[in-house]
C-alpha positions as semicolon CSV with decimal commas, in nm:
position;residue;x (nm);y (nm);z (nm)
1;X;1,328;-3,349;-0,925
2;X;0,996;-3,305;-0,748
3;X;0,722;-3,187;-0,988
4;X;0,583;-2,943;-0,732
5;X;0,928;-2,785;-0,693
6;X;0,958;-2,748;-1,070
7;X;0,607;-2,601;-1,078
8;X;0,701;-2,344;-0,813
9;X;1,026;-2,253;-0,989
10;X;0,848;-2,199;-1,321
11;X;0,573;-1,993;-1,161
12;X;0,823;-1,784;-0,967
13;X;1,031;-1,718;-1,278
14;X;0,729;-1,629;-1,492
15;X;0,528;-1,421;-1,242
16;X;0,775;-1,254;-1,005
17;X;0,830;-0,940;-1,212
18;X;0,459;-0,891;-1,285
19;X;0,360;-0,932;-0,920
20;X;0,635;-0,697;-0,803
21;X;0,535;-0,430;-1,059
22;X;0,170;-0,455;-0,957
23;X;0,243;-0,417;-0,586
24;X;0,493;-0,137;-0,649
25;X;0,220;0,063;-0,827
26;X;-0,001;0,036;-0,516
27;X;0,258;0,092;-0,244
28;X;0,556;0,323;-0,243
29;X;0,729;0,165;0,054
30;X;0,990;-0,068;-0,096
31;X;1,005;-0,275;0,224
32;X;0,630;-0,331;0,211
33;X;0,654;-0,426;-0,157
34;X;0,924;-0,681;-0,078
35;X;0,718;-0,820;0,209
36;X;0,404;-0,864;0,000
37;X;0,588;-1,030;-0,288
38;X;0,767;-1,259;-0,044
39;X;0,441;-1,344;0,137
40;X;0,270;-1,417;-0,195
41;X;0,539;-1,661;-0,302
42;X;0,557;-1,813;0,043
43;X;0,188;-1,900;0,010
44;X;0,243;-2,028;-0,344
45;X;0,521;-2,253;-0,218
46;X;0,316;-2,371;0,076
47;X;0,018;-2,454;-0,147
48;X;0,212;-2,558;-0,457
49;X;0,069;-2,911;-0,478
50;X;-0,285;-2,777;-0,451
51;X;-0,212;-2,500;-0,702
52;X;-0,079;-2,747;-0,957
53;X;-0,445;-2,849;-1,003
54;X;-0,592;-2,498;-0,981
55;X;-0,772;-2,383;-1,298
56;X;-0,651;-2,020;-1,269
57;X;-0,314;-1,995;-1,098
58;X;-0,249;-1,638;-1,211
59;X;-0,587;-1,535;-1,073
60;X;-0,506;-1,702;-0,742
61;X;-0,175;-1,514;-0,724
62;X;-0,349;-1,187;-0,805
63;X;-0,600;-1,243;-0,526
64;X;-0,325;-1,332;-0,281
65;X;-0,120;-1,018;-0,346
66;X;-0,431;-0,798;-0,337
67;X;-0,531;-0,946;-0,003
68;X;-0,182;-0,890;0,138
69;X;-0,180;-0,533;0,008
70;X;-0,521;-0,451;0,155
71;X;-0,420;-0,598;0,489
72;X;-0,108;-0,385;0,495
73;X;-0,303;-0,068;0,409
74;X;-0,561;-0,144;0,678
75;X;-0,285;-0,175;0,939
76;X;-0,159;0,172;0,848
77;X;-0,496;0,339;0,909
78;X;-0,576;0,167;1,238
79;X;-0,500;0,378;1,543
80;X;-0,215;0,248;1,754
81;X;-0,274;0,150;2,114
């Protein structure tokens, strides 16, 4: 099996619940929560080989989900045209 695939699987299994809980505390829209968690892990999967060498993977994931959350909140307050 590919090491990067194993890396992703382990990270997903160990961090999914924590990331979902964090996002759920910030947003009450369950669809938005699902989207942010999915987007976070999509980025993890896309960058898995790079992240295997990252010194703080949990910190990277935290930053990713916070960025996604802030982007989603900003979209809600922008006036529609």
